[in-house]
C-alpha positions in Angstrom: 13.2 5.0 -10.1 10.0 2.9 -10.4 11.9 0.2 -12.3 15.0 0.3 -10.0 15.9 -3.4 -9.5 17.5 -2.6 -6.1 14.1 -1.6 -4.6 12.4 -4.6 -3.0 8.9 -3.1 -2.7 6.9 -0.3 -4.1 4.3 1.9 -2.3 1.7 4.0 -4.0 -0.4 6.9 -2.7 -2.8 9.3 -4.4 -1.7 12.9 -4.6 -4.3 13.9 -2.0 -3.5 11.0 0.4 -2.1 12.0 3.8 0.2 9.9 6.0 0.0 11.1 9.5 3.3 11.3 11.5 2.4 8.4 13.7 1.5 6.2 10.7 4.8 7.2 9.0 6.7 5.9 11.9 4.8 2.6 11.7 5.6 2.4 8.0 9.3 2.8 8.7 9.2 0.0 11.2 7.2 -2.2 8.7 9.8 -1.6 6.0 12.4 -3.3 8.1 10.2 -6.4 8.6 8.9 -7.0 5.1 9.6 -10.3 3.4 10.5 -10.1 -0.3 7.1 -11.6 -1.4 4.8 -9.7 1.0 1.9 -7.5 -0.2 0.6 -5.0 2.4 -3.0 -4.0 2.5 -3.6 -0.7 4.3 -6.9 0.8 5.4 -7.9 3.5 2.9 -10.1 6.2 4.5 -12.7 7.2 2.0 -14.5 9.6 4.3 -14.2 11.4 7.6 -16.7 12.9 10.0 -16.6 16.5 11.2 -14.0 15.5 13.9 -11.7 13.9 11.2 -12.6 10.4 12.5 -12.8 7.7 9.7 -16.4 6.9 8.7 -15.7 4.6 5.7 -12.5 2.6 5.3 -11.6 -0.3 3.0 -8.4 -2.3 2.6 -6.3 -1.3 -0.4 -3.1 -2.8 -1.8 -0.5 -0.1 -1.0 2.9 -1.9 -0.8 3.8 -4.7 -3.2 7.0 -6.5 -4.3 9.1 -5.0 -7.1 8.6 -7.9 -9.5 7.0 -8.2 -12.9 3.3 -9.0 -13.1 1.8 -5.9 -11.5 0.3 -3.1 -13.6 -2.0 -0.2 -13.3 -5.7 -0.3 -14.3 -7.8 2.8 -15.0 -6.7 6.4 -14.9 -9.2 7.5 -12.4 -9.8 5.4 -9.2 -6.8 3.5 -10.4 -5.7 0.2 -8.8 -2.8 -2.2 -9.2 -3.5 -5.5 -10.8 -3.1 -8.1 -8.0 -3.0 -11.3 -10.0 0.0 -12.3 -8.0 1.4 -15.7 -7.1 -0.9 -16.8 -4.3 2.2 -18.1 -2.5 2.8 -14.5 -1.7 2.0 -13.4 1.8 -0.6 -10.7 2.4 -0.1 -8.5 5.5 -2.5 -6.0 7.0 -0.4 -3.0 8.0 1.2 -1.0 9.2 1.2 -2.0 12.8 
């Protein structure tokens, strides 16, 4: 499925990542608006306080076009190579 040419974008999450219901609805809406060359950076919450409020967040590439040129680096704390065509649009999302 990851190499399915009919999929326009790919999204990746770690096994322990959580998408809250309200964020899931935003992702569904974002999916309808994505341009073929857009990359989506999403805030990744690295730590929470005792009330589950984010304490440390950083933007991470989470949705990217289904084209050649992206590959995984590292097996722990992995990331996607983002040596993409700089004509691609980068969007902060969802939202």
